[in-house]
N, C-alpha and C positions, 0 to 999 in steps of 0.2 A: 503494499499500500505505500504510495507517495505521501510523505509528510515534509517532506523539506524541498524546498526550491532555491537553488544557488544562481545567482543573477549578476551580471556584469554587462556594461553598455561603454561604447565609447562617449565623448562628450556631446555627440550630436543627438544619440539614444538617450539622454539624460532625462529628458520630460517623459518621454515614451517608456522609459524604465519605472519613473515614480508612479505610472498609471496603472502599470502592471502590478508592481507592489502592492498597491492599495487594493485592486479589483481580486488579486489571489488571495490575500491576507484574509478576505471577506469570505472567501472559499473555505476556511479553516487552515489554510498552508501556513508552516513557517518559511519566511522568505529570508533569504541571508544575501545581503547585497553586499556585492564584492569591489564595488567602485564603477565607475566615478562617482565621487561625492560630492562634486559641485558642477555645474554647468561649465565653469570658466577651466575646470581643471581638465589637461590633457592626458590622455589613457595611453598606456604603453600595451598595444592591442596582445603583444606576446605574454605579458603578464597577467592580464585578465582572462585569456584564453587559458593558460595555463592553471589559474588559480581554480576557475570554475571545474576546469576538467580532474584536476586533482580532488579537489571537493566530492564532484559526483563518483569518482573511482571508488572513493573512501567510503562511500553511503550508498548502498545500493538502493535503498528505501527513498532516493531523491533523483531529482531531474536537473539540469541545468540550462538556463535561457543565455544567450548572449546576443546584444543588441549592436550592431553596427550599422551605420550610415549605409555605407557599400563596402563590396567586397566580402572575403571568406576569411580573411586572416585569424581571425579568434576562432573559428570552427574549425580550422585545419589543425591548429594548435592543439585544442581541447581533445581533437579526436586522435592525438598522439597518446594520450595517457590510457593505462591499462584499462579495459572494461568499460571505456567510454566511446559511445558511437553516435554519432552528431549527424542531423539533417539540416538540410539550409530550406527555409519554407520561404517562398517567395508570394506564393498564394494559399490562402486557408485550405482549399480544396488539395493541395499537395501533401500535407499532413496526414490526411487518410491512408496514403501509399506507403508512408515512410517510418510509420509509428512502429512497426513490428520489432524491430533490434535497436531502438532509438531510443537515448535517456538523455540526450542533450539537442536543443532545438537553437537554430541560427536565425535570427530573425533580422531582415533587411529593411530598414526603417524606411527607405525612400522606394520600396516596391510594394509594401501593404499598409493598408491604414490601421488604425488602432483596433476598432471592433473586430476587424479580420484578423488581426495578432493575436488578441486575447481568446478568440475562438480557437484558432491554430493551437495554441497552449492548452487550453482545457481538453481538447480532443485528445492531444497527448496524455494529458493526465490521465483522462478517462479509460483509454486504452489501456495503459500501462497498469492501472488499477484493474483492470477486468482480466487482463492477459498476463498474469506474473512471469516477468521474463527470468531464466536464470543468466547471470552475467557469463559472458563468453570471454575467458581469459588468453586469447590467441595472440593478442599484441602484448609485445614486451613491456614491462614497467622502466617507465624514464626516471630515475632517480636523481 
């Protein structure tokens, strides 16, 4: 059962992230904000991607959300962690096809509006709760 959501964004996704945190908390989830903490703050995409990926890797009862204005940098970095399987969601409909093995979703804020992003995240959580996945340890751990 998904209980915790680790979330990080670049400075362009800051407001988007704050809305997701508010709405997902109302769903009874624990949200752990890993940055950026101010809209003026410059994010290290590598650090954010790694931090979210590490947290999800250590907590099988969690998912990760990465929000980036454009590009896939954080998603690629998070996906390198053991037991982390990321999907990039550019449209809410795509999440239906990608949720089977994924525990981290990368939202591209320039491609999706907020209601569609919230719907995509809720679909991922619902699917993971209904179809409990056993982590796949085929990727080496990066220490």
